[in-house]
N, C-alpha and C positions, 0 to 999 in steps of 0.2 A: 429578499434573497439572503439566505443564511450563509455566512462566511466562516471559514476555519483557518487556523494558523498553518502555514507551510513550514515543514522541516525540510530544508533543501540541502542536498548532497551532490557530489559530482559524478564522475564516470566510474565504472567498474566497482560498484558497491555490491560485493558478493555475499552469499549466504553466510559465510564465516564471519563477516563484519557485522551483519545484522544479528546473527545468533552465534555469539562467541562460543567456541568449543569448550571453554572452561566451565560453562554452565549447562552443558548437555545433559547431565545427570539430574538436574533440577526439574521440578514440574514446570510447565509453561507459566503458571501463575507466579511461581517463585522466581523464575528466570527473566520474566518480562522487564524487570527494572534494570537488567544488564543489556537490553537491546541496544545495539550500536556502541557499546561501551568502549570498544577498541579505538574509536575515532571521535566519539562524543559522549562524555560521561554524564551529561545532563539529560540526554534524550529519554532514557528509560524511566526517569522519575518526573520529568517535566512535561512529557507528551500527554495531552488531554484527549478524552473521547472526541472523535470526529476530526481531530487534527489530520492533516494531509501529508503523507510521506512523498517527497519529490526527489528525483535523481535525474541524471542525464543519460548517457549511453550505458548499455549492458548491465542493467539492474538485475541482480539475482543470479549472477553467474556463479560458478564454483560447484560445490556439492549440491545435491538435490534435497538437502535437508528441509523437511517440511516445518521444522521448528522456526525458521525465519518468518514466513508469513503468519504462523500461529502466534508468535510473540508480538508482531505488529497488531494482529487482531485483538490479542489480550489487552493491549494498551488502549484499544478503542479506535484504532485507525480504520477507516472505511475505504478510502481511496489511496492507491499507490500509483503515482504518476511518473512516467519516465519517457525519454525519447524512444527507447527500445528496451526489451526485456530478454533475459535468457528464457528459452522455451519452457523448461520444467518449472521454473519459478512462476512464470505467467500462469500456467495451469494450476499450480499449487495455490496461488492466490484465490482463484475461483473455487477450487476444491474446499478451501477453509472458510470462504465467505467474504474475502476481500475483493475489491474491484480494481484490477489493474487497468490504467488508462494510458494509452499512447498519445504523446503530445510532442511534436517536433520542436516546440518552442520553450522547453523547460529552462533553457539558458536565460529566459526573460523573467524567471521566477527567482526570488531571493528568499533566504532564510527569514522567516517572520512575516512574509507577505500574507495578506488575508485573501483566501480563495473560495470560490464557489464552483463546484463541478456539476455540469449538466451533461451526463452521458447520453441522454436521449436526443439532445440537440447537437452534441459534439462540440461543446464550448466550455472552456475554463475561464471564468471571470476572475481577473486579478483586481480586486477592489482597492488594493494599495496603489497600483500603478495606473488603474483605470483602463487596462488592456483586456481585450477579449482574445483568448488564444484558442485556435481550433484544436480539437482533439478527436481521437477515434470514438465513434459511437459504439455502444455495446449492444449486440443483438438482444432482443427481448428475452428469448429463451435462455440465453447465457446469463443475463442480468438476474433472471428469476432464481438461478442457482445461488448467486451471492445474496440476494434478498432473503432467501430461506436460511441463510447462515452457513452455506456450503453444500457440497455435493451429497453428503450423507443425509443431511436434513431435507434436502430437495427430494431425494429418493423416498424417504420416509413419508413426506407430504404427498407425493404422487401415489404411493401405495395405499395411503389412507383414503384417497378420493374415490 
């Protein structure tokens, strides 16, 4: 079972926190190092591919800026886990190729915990605390969108078939 580091944050992490307005003019590649910079100056440079972004309630509220999930994706984040999501952010995650996972127990996850996410079984394995946390399963047809790298890539693949 492959485990990845959790970057854990609290409630109301909005898109302006994830993608600070001061860097909106930058390319996503140049801006990614400033991801979460308003509350965590280390995240954008220390986050590694396949690390897992975790929050509690109301993740992704605020503006509907797509740069927030794009910056997370550019850092290599695959799974974004929260108790609940703002609707547009949730959809934007799939649209750009991230997998948003609902888990009512993110309060049991701490910064730095090592996690393995199984969206087919609906379980997050916290290897640090040895707890198995139930999470939402992702329907196969929706997971295919994220697996293709997002909605545009999924459509291209379907058209090529």
